[in-house]
C-alpha positions as CSV (number, residue, x, y, z in Angstrom):
1,X,-59.7,58.4,-55.8
2,X,-56.5,59.2,-57.6
3,X,-54.2,56.6,-59.1
4,X,-51.7,57.0,-56.3
5,X,-54.4,56.3,-53.7
6,X,-55.4,53.1,-55.4
7,X,-51.8,51.9,-55.3
8,X,-51.4,52.7,-51.6
9,X,-54.4,50.7,-50.5
10,X,-53.0,47.1,-51.1
11,X,-49.7,48.2,-49.7
12,X,-51.3,49.4,-46.4
13,X,-53.3,46.1,-46.2
14,X,-50.1,44.1,-46.6
15,X,-48.3,46.1,-43.9
16,X,-51.3,45.5,-41.5
17,X,-51.3,41.8,-42.3
18,X,-47.5,41.4,-41.7
19,X,-47.9,43.3,-38.4
20,X,-50.6,40.9,-37.3
21,X,-48.5,37.9,-38.1
22,X,-45.5,39.4,-36.2
23,X,-47.7,40.0,-33.1
24,X,-49.0,36.5,-33.1
25,X,-45.5,35.1,-33.3
26,X,-44.4,37.1,-30.3
27,X,-47.3,35.9,-28.2
28,X,-46.6,32.3,-29.1
29,X,-43.0,32.5,-27.9
30,X,-44.1,33.9,-24.5
31,X,-46.0,30.7,-23.6
32,X,-45.2,29.5,-20.0
33,X,-42.9,26.4,-19.5
34,X,-44.7,23.0,-19.2
35,X,-46.1,22.3,-15.7
36,X,-44.2,19.0,-15.5
37,X,-40.9,20.8,-15.6
38,X,-40.9,21.2,-11.8
39,X,-37.9,21.1,-9.5
40,X,-36.4,17.7,-8.8
41,X,-34.6,16.5,-5.6
42,X,-31.9,13.8,-5.6
43,X,-31.6,11.3,-2.7
44,X,-28.1,9.8,-2.6
45,X,-27.8,6.1,-2.7
46,X,-25.7,3.8,-0.5
47,X,-22.0,3.3,-1.6
48,X,-22.0,1.5,-5.0
49,X,-25.7,2.2,-5.6
50,X,-27.3,4.8,-7.8
51,X,-29.1,7.9,-6.5
52,X,-32.9,8.4,-6.7
53,X,-34.6,11.4,-8.2
54,X,-38.0,12.7,-7.0
55,X,-40.3,15.3,-8.4
56,X,-42.2,17.5,-6.0
57,X,-45.3,15.5,-6.7
58,X,-43.5,12.2,-5.9
59,X,-42.1,13.7,-2.7
60,X,-45.6,14.5,-1.5
61,X,-46.4,10.8,-1.9
62,X,-43.3,9.7,-0.1
63,X,-43.7,11.9,3.0
64,X,-46.2,9.6,4.5
65,X,-44.1,6.4,4.2
66,X,-44.0,4.3,7.3
67,X,-41.2,2.2,8.7
68,X,-40.7,-1.5,7.9
69,X,-39.8,-4.7,9.8
70,X,-36.3,-4.4,8.3
71,X,-36.0,-0.9,9.8
72,X,-37.0,-2.2,13.3
73,X,-34.5,-5.1,13.0
74,X,-31.8,-2.7,12.0
75,X,-32.4,-0.4,15.0
76,X,-32.8,-3.3,17.4
77,X,-29.5,-4.8,16.2
78,X,-27.6,-1.6,16.6
79,X,-28.2,-1.5,20.3
80,X,-26.2,-4.6,21.3
81,X,-23.7,-3.7,18.6
82,X,-23.2,-0.3,20.2
83,X,-23.1,-1.8,23.7
84,X,-20.2,-3.9,22.9
85,X,-18.4,-0.9,21.5
86,X,-18.9,0.8,24.9
87,X,-17.5,-2.3,26.6
88,X,-14.4,-1.9,24.4
89,X,-14.0,1.8,25.0
90,X,-14.3,1.3,28.8
91,X,-11.2,-1.0,28.6
92,X,-9.3,1.8,26.9
93,X,-9.6,4.0,30.0
94,X,-7.9,1.2,32.0
95,X,-5.3,-0.1,29.6
96,X,-4.5,2.1,26.6
97,X,-1.2,4.0,26.5
98,X,-1.5,5.8,23.1
99,X,-3.0,9.2,23.5
100,X,-4.6,9.1,20.0
101,X,-6.3,5.8,20.8
102,X,-7.6,7.3,24.1
103,X,-9.0,10.4,22.3
104,X,-10.6,8.3,19.6
105,X,-12.2,6.0,22.1
106,X,-13.7,8.9,24.1
107,X,-15.3,10.3,20.9
108,X,-16.7,6.8,20.1
109,X,-18.1,6.5,23.6
110,X,-19.9,9.8,23.5
111,X,-21.4,9.1,20.0
112,X,-22.4,5.5,20.7
113,X,-24.2,6.5,24.0
114,X,-26.1,9.2,22.2
115,X,-27.1,6.9,19.4
116,X,-28.3,4.2,21.8
117,X,-30.6,6.9,23.3
118,X,-31.9,7.9,19.9
119,X,-32.5,4.3,18.8
120,X,-34.3,3.4,22.1
121,X,-36.6,6.5,21.8
122,X,-37.4,5.6,18.1
123,X,-38.4,2.1,19.1
124,X,-40.4,3.1,22.1
125,X,-42.3,5.8,20.2
126,X,-43.4,3.2,17.7
127,X,-44.4,0.6,20.3
128,X,-41.5,-1.7,19.3
129,X,-39.4,-3.8,21.7
130,X,-35.9,-2.6,22.3
131,X,-34.4,-6.1,22.7
132,X,-33.9,-8.4,19.7
133,X,-35.4,-11.9,19.5
134,X,-32.9,-14.7,20.2
135,X,-32.8,-15.6,16.5
136,X,-32.1,-12.0,15.5
137,X,-29.4,-11.7,18.2
138,X,-27.6,-14.8,17.0
139,X,-27.6,-13.6,13.4
140,X,-26.5,-10.1,14.6
141,X,-23.4,-11.5,16.3
142,X,-22.0,-12.3,12.9
143,X,-22.0,-8.6,11.9
144,X,-18.5,-7.7,13.1
145,X,-19.0,-8.2,16.8
146,X,-16.1,-9.6,18.8
147,X,-16.4,-13.1,20.1
148,X,-16.3,-13.7,23.9
149,X,-12.7,-15.1,23.3
150,X,-11.7,-11.9,21.5
151,X,-13.1,-9.7,24.3
152,X,-11.3,-11.8,26.9
153,X,-8.0,-11.4,25.0
154,X,-8.5,-7.7,24.7
155,X,-9.3,-7.3,28.4
156,X,-6.1,-9.1,29.4
157,X,-3.8,-7.1,27.0
158,X,-1.8,-4.2,28.3
159,X,0.2,-1.3,26.8
160,X,0.8,-1.1,23.1
161,X,-0.4,-4.6,22.6
162,X,-3.8,-3.5,24.0
163,X,-3.9,-0.5,21.7
164,X,-3.2,-2.6,18.7
165,X,-5.8,-5.2,19.6
166,X,-8.4,-2.5,20.3
167,X,-7.9,-0.8,16.9
168,X,-8.0,-4.2,15.1
169,X,-11.1,-5.2,17.0
170,X,-12.9,-1.9,16.5
171,X,-12.1,-1.9,12.8
172,X,-13.8,-5.4,12.6
173,X,-16.7,-4.0,14.7
174,X,-17.1,-1.0,12.4
175,X,-17.1,-3.1,9.3
176,X,-19.9,-5.1,10.8
177,X,-21.9,-1.9,11.3
178,X,-21.3,-1.0,7.6
179,X,-22.5,-4.4,6.6
180,X,-25.7,-3.8,8.5
181,X,-26.2,-0.5,6.7
182,X,-25.6,-2.1,3.4
183,X,-28.1,-4.9,4.1
184,X,-30.7,-2.3,5.2
185,X,-30.3,-0.2,2.0
186,X,-30.5,-3.3,-0.2
187,X,-33.8,-4.4,1.4
188,X,-36.8,-3.5,-0.7
189,X,-38.9,-0.7,1.0
190,X,-36.5,-0.2,3.9
191,X,-34.8,3.0,5.0
192,X,-37.6,5.2,3.5
193,X,-38.5,6.9,6.7
194,X,-36.4,10.0,7.1
195,X,-35.1,9.3,10.6
196,X,-33.9,5.8,9.6
197,X,-32.3,7.0,6.3
198,X,-30.4,9.8,8.0
199,X,-29.2,7.6,10.9
200,X,-28.0,4.8,8.6
201,X,-26.3,7.3,6.3
202,X,-24.5,9.0,9.2
203,X,-23.3,5.6,10.5
204,X,-22.0,4.8,7.1
205,X,-20.1,8.1,6.7
206,X,-18.7,8.3,10.3
207,X,-17.5,4.7,10.6
208,X,-15.8,4.7,7.3
209,X,-13.9,7.8,8.4
210,X,-13.0,6.2,11.7
211,X,-11.8,3.0,10.1
212,X,-9.5,5.1,8.0
213,X,-8.1,6.8,11.1
214,X,-7.7,3.6,13.0
215,X,-5.9,1.9,10.1
216,X,-3.6,4.9,10.0
217,X,-2.7,4.5,13.7
218,X,-2.1,0.8,13.1
219,X,0.3,1.6,10.3
220,X,2.2,4.0,12.6
221,X,2.5,1.3,15.3
222,X,3.9,-1.1,12.7
223,X,6.9,1.1,11.8
């Protein structure tokens, strides 16, 4: 072996060693992402409350969640609440003079009737009674429902006075429904079933929007 060959040998070994190191580094950087870095889904909270974040594993555990007593009370309480709203909208057909009030009352009548059907079916499917107990009904009347005296005054009003009283009374009524939703969402374990959560969320959004519209009509009447 010549002197030049002797010098080449360590150099070749060094190149091979460096190449192996380089190959190992490239393999290490290609490692897959950790398995716990899975997609996450956010469930919005009620107004003023924080959202909840679920991983796919946690969602699998939540899917089988059943309804609670608070869910049943909420659904049962919404039936008489909606029925009184229908009594109020029936008076609109007889006594209202403002076209905007008439249109709004018609939309409310359709949605409230549909929701009573949904609530009743939900309760029947689960073997629950549709009517509330006397104690529950007494407490429910505090949730924005008009008193018999208020309903009598509304039924006797006519013209623009009726329209104003209807809007004021329905705003009170809607705020009671929002209070019921807030109570549901603040009850531990409640509103976890998908139907309950979606229904309560829709009530919250729709009635907040209607309150804003009704208050706008009242402001126009006051000018």
